[in-house]
C-alpha positions as a Python dict, from the first residue, in 0.01 Angstrom:
ca = {
    (1, 'H'): (0, 0, 0),
    (2, 'A'): (-193, -215, -271),
    (3, 'H'): (151, -406, -388),
    (4, 'C'): (256, -487, 9),
    (5, 'G'): (-149, -647, 45),
    (6, 'A'): (-72, -844, -302),
    (7, 'M'): (263, -919, -159),
    (8, 'R'): (150, -1058, 173),
    (9, 'Q'): (-144, -1262, 28),
    (10, 'A'): (94, -1442, -247),
    (11, 'V'): (354, -1539, 6),
    (12, 'Q'): (44, -1691, 215),
    (13, 'Q'): (-98, -1863, -55),
    (14, 'I'): (235, -1989, -188),
    (15, 'T'): (373, -2107, 125),
    (16, 'K'): (100, -2112, 361),
    (17, 'V'): (302, -1886, 611),
    (18, 'P'): (152, -1611, 758),
    (19, 'T'): (344, -1278, 693),
    (20, 'C'): (288, -935, 807),
    (21, 'V'): (437, -623, 604),
    (22, 'G'): (557, -286, 755),
    (23, 'W'): (712, 6, 584),
    (24, 'G'): (846, 370, 672),
    (25, 'P'): (1116, 628, 575),
    (26, 'T'): (1379, 483, 776),
    (27, 'K'): (1490, 123, 841),
    (28, 'T'): (1458, 147, 1233),
    (29, 'I'): (1073, 278, 1167),
    (30, 'A'): (1052, 8, 900),
    (31, 'K'): (1112, -255, 1180),
    (32, 'L'): (883, -93, 1411),
    (33, 'A'): (599, -63, 1183),
    (34, 'N'): (637, -466, 1091),
    (35, 'G'): (645, -545, 1445),
    (36, 'L'): (297, -358, 1497),
    (37, 'A'): (164, -523, 1160),
    (38, 'K'): (217, -869, 1341),
    (39, 'D'): (131, -749, 1694),
    (40, 'R'): (-235, -554, 1612),
    (41, 'P'): (-496, -763, 1478),
    (42, 'E'): (-680, -428, 1368),
    (43, 'L'): (-370, -352, 1104),
    (44, 'E'): (-454, -705, 923),
    (45, 'G'): (-75, -776, 888),
    (46, 'L'): (-17, -454, 707),
    (47, 'C'): (159, -129, 857),
    (48, 'D'): (245, 220, 672),
    (49, 'L'): (439, 457, 873),
    (50, 'T'): (553, 675, 586),
    (51, 'D'): (268, 955, 677),
    (52, 'P'): (423, 1182, 992),
    (53, 'Q'): (48, 1177, 1149),
    (54, 'T'): (-9, 829, 1143),
    (55, 'R'): (353, 754, 1277),
    (56, 'Q'): (256, 1032, 1587),
    (57, 'R'): (-29, 822, 1620),
    (58, 'F'): (157, 533, 1691),
    (59, 'Y'): (454, 699, 1897),
    (60, 'R'): (212, 840, 2140),
    (61, 'N'): (95, 486, 2232),
    (62, 'V'): (391, 232, 2188),
    (63, 'S'): (688, 142, 2419),
    (64, 'V'): (1004, 315, 2378),
    (65, 'G'): (1097, -58, 2412),
    (66, 'E'): (954, -141, 2111),
    (67, 'V'): (1229, 19, 1864),
    (68, 'W'): (1467, -153, 1743),
    (69, 'G'): (1770, -93, 1923),
    (70, 'V'): (1631, -50, 2251),
    (71, 'G'): (1728, -334, 2471),
    (72, 'R'): (1756, -469, 2831),
    (73, 'R'): (2023, -223, 2928),
    (74, 'L'): (1925, 99, 2779),
    (75, 'L'): (1547, 58, 2868),
    (76, 'P'): (1590, 90, 3245),
    (77, 'K'): (1796, 426, 3188),
    (78, 'L'): (1519, 559, 2945),
    (79, 'H'): (1241, 498, 3181),
    (80, 'D'): (1433, 649, 3481),
    (81, 'A'): (1460, 989, 3257),
    (82, 'G'): (1109, 955, 3229),
    (83, 'I'): (1125, 819, 2890),
    (84, 'R'): (836, 541, 2817),
    (85, 'T'): (694, 623, 2492),
    (86, 'I'): (847, 676, 2156),
    (87, 'E'): (678, 1008, 2157),
    (88, 'Q'): (867, 1111, 2453),
    (89, 'F'): (1209, 983, 2297),
    (90, 'V'): (1128, 1170, 1953),
    (91, 'E'): (1093, 1463, 2142),
    (92, 'A'): (1350, 1450, 2414),
    (93, 'K'): (1646, 1677, 2346),
    (94, 'P'): (1950, 1488, 2189),
    (95, 'A'): (2177, 1579, 2450),
    (96, 'Q'): (1983, 1387, 2696),
    (97, 'I'): (1956, 1125, 2487),
    (98, 'R'): (2318, 1098, 2417),
    (99, 'K'): (2386, 1114, 2801),
    (100, 'I'): (2160, 833, 2861),
    (101, 'M'): (2305, 600, 2580),
    (102, 'A'): (2652, 683, 2748),
}
């Protein structure tokens, strides 16, 4: 966590470009974390989703549309199936998700 904050600060000082850093156990979760770091001022540009409990807190309140790869075609299908949050997506049965994505 400290390394990411130091990296963010160094980029800001050298380039004068504000940056955000997000990380997680998979590429998709890291991309989500980076998006949250950008969109939520209370995170101060840093978002760590490596801890399962932290992920669960965010998943409960974040739209499934924020997940990388869920686009305009897939989002309405997920909504029609009652899946609106990342938590609902994660808890859905794999067979249900496969059917939606087919």
